[in-house]
N, C-alpha and C positions, 0 to 999 in steps of 0.2 A: 504494500500500500504506500501511497506517497507520504512524504514527511508532513506532519500536521494532522495525520489521520487520527480518528478516535482511538484512545488508548484503552486497554483493558485493565481494570483495577488489579493490583497485585493479590496473590493468594499464597498459601504456604508453598505450593509447588513453584511459583515464580520467585518467592522470597528466599528460596535456597536454604542451605543449612551451613552457612559459613560459620567461622568461629568468632565473628564480630560480636562484641559485647553490647548488650542493650541495658539491662538492669539486673542487679544481683538477686538471686532467689534464696541463697544461703551463703554466709561467709564470703568466700571469694569465687563462688561459682556463678556464672552469668548466663542469661538466656542469649542464644544466638537469634538473629532476625528470623530464621526459619522456625525455631522453637516458639518465638513470640507469635508468629503467624498462626501456629497450631493453637495457642492459648486463645487467640481471637476466634478461630473457627470452631473450637470446642466449647466456646462460651464459658471458659474456666474463670468464673467471677472472682474467686478467692485469690487466684494467682494474679489476675489483672489488678485487683484492688491493691495487692502488695506491690506490684510493679509501679502503679500510679503513686502510691504513698512514698515509695523509695525515691521516685523522680521528684516529688514535691519536697522531700526532706534533703536530698542531695543532688540538686539540679546540675552541679558542675561535673558530676561523674556518672549519673544514672540517665544515660541517653544513648541514642544510636546516631553517631555522626552529628551530634548536636540536636537531634530531633527527639521530642518527648514520646512516651508511650501513646499518649492521646494523638499526637501527630502521626505516628506510624499507623495507628488504628484508623485514622481518618482516610488514609490511602487505601486501606484494605477493602476488598469487595464485600466482606462480611463484618466490617468494623463499626457499623452504625450503633450497635448495642453498647459499645464502649463509650461513645459520646453521650448516649442517653443516660447511662448509669453514672459516669464520672465527669462529664463535661460541666464546666462552670465558666464564668466569664474570664477568670484569671487563666485557667488552663487552656481555654480556647484561643487565647491571644498571646501565648508565649512565642516570642520570635527567636529563631535560631540565627543569632548575629555572629557566631563564631565560625561556622562552617558553611561552605557553599553546598549546593544540592548535589554536586558531582560525586562525592564518595558514596552517597546513598543510591544515586541513580546507577552508578557503576555496579554496586552490589546487587541491585535488583534488575539489572539489564534493561533499564528504562531508556527509551529513545527520546531525548529532549534537546532542544536547540542549545548550542554552546553558551549563548548569552544568558539564557535562563539558568543553565547548570552552574555557571560561575558566579552568579549573583548570590546574595545572602538576605537574611531577614524573613525567611518563609515561616508562616504561622500554620497551625493545623488546617485552617480553612483554605489557605493557598495550596497545601498538599492535597486536600480533598478536591479542590477545583481542578487541579492538574491530573490527578490519578484516581480519585475515589468515586464512589457512586453518588448520584444526586441526593439520595437520602441522607448521606453524611453531611453534605453541604447544607441541606435544610436544617438538620439537627444542630449543627454548629451555629448557624444563625440564630436559631431558637435559644441556644444556650449562651448567647451574648458575644459571639465572634464578630469582630469588626469587619465590615465589608469595604470600608475605605482603607485600602491596603496599597502600599507600594513597596517594592523590594528596596534594599538598602541603597542600591545605585540609582533608584528612582526610575527604573526602566519598565517595570511591569506592574500593572494593576491586576486585580482578580479577573476583571472583564477581559483583559488581554490574555491572561493565562487560559481562560476558558475558550477564547477564540483560537489560540494556538492548538488547544486540544481538539478543536473542531466539534465541540459538544453544544448543540443548539439548545438543549434543555437547560443546561447550566447557564449558558449565556442569557437565556430568557429569564431564568430565576434571578440572576444578579441584576439584570435590567429592572425587573419588577421591584427588587429590594432597593435599588438606587432611587427609583421613582417614589417609593413609599417613604424613604428616609428624607427626601428633599421636597416632599409635597407641602 
């Protein structure tokens, strides 16, 4: 398919089983991204609650390439339940200012424009707009995610990210949200 085609949200199969750390589950043992995807798919609420709490308590070290568990769940095809259970205004608006999207995209084999990959400041809703299901985008908005978003370099808004994804439903949802916000 041509570049800019609609992307498929990641699943455990596409999230792989690398050794990359996300959050600790006991002492010095950490979930890989693939293991975390299984937690999402199995709706393992207790494990997810622990992962979210660890990320809240230790944000500098409990993340995956700078992205929070909620951010990772926002990208996942089955991650909407995580947003419903654990999303709040603070968690929905955490920006990854330390890392670009490139390491995460490389690990997940995501095809994204280099300018997007090398930018920073992505929030869970930005990840959902680029890779997740529309239900996750809707839940993030309901939980207080800001839709007025620009990457750190100021190059990309949520609407532009949805346009690059070529997802008309998400584009329309964001347009409706923009019109509601500024009515």
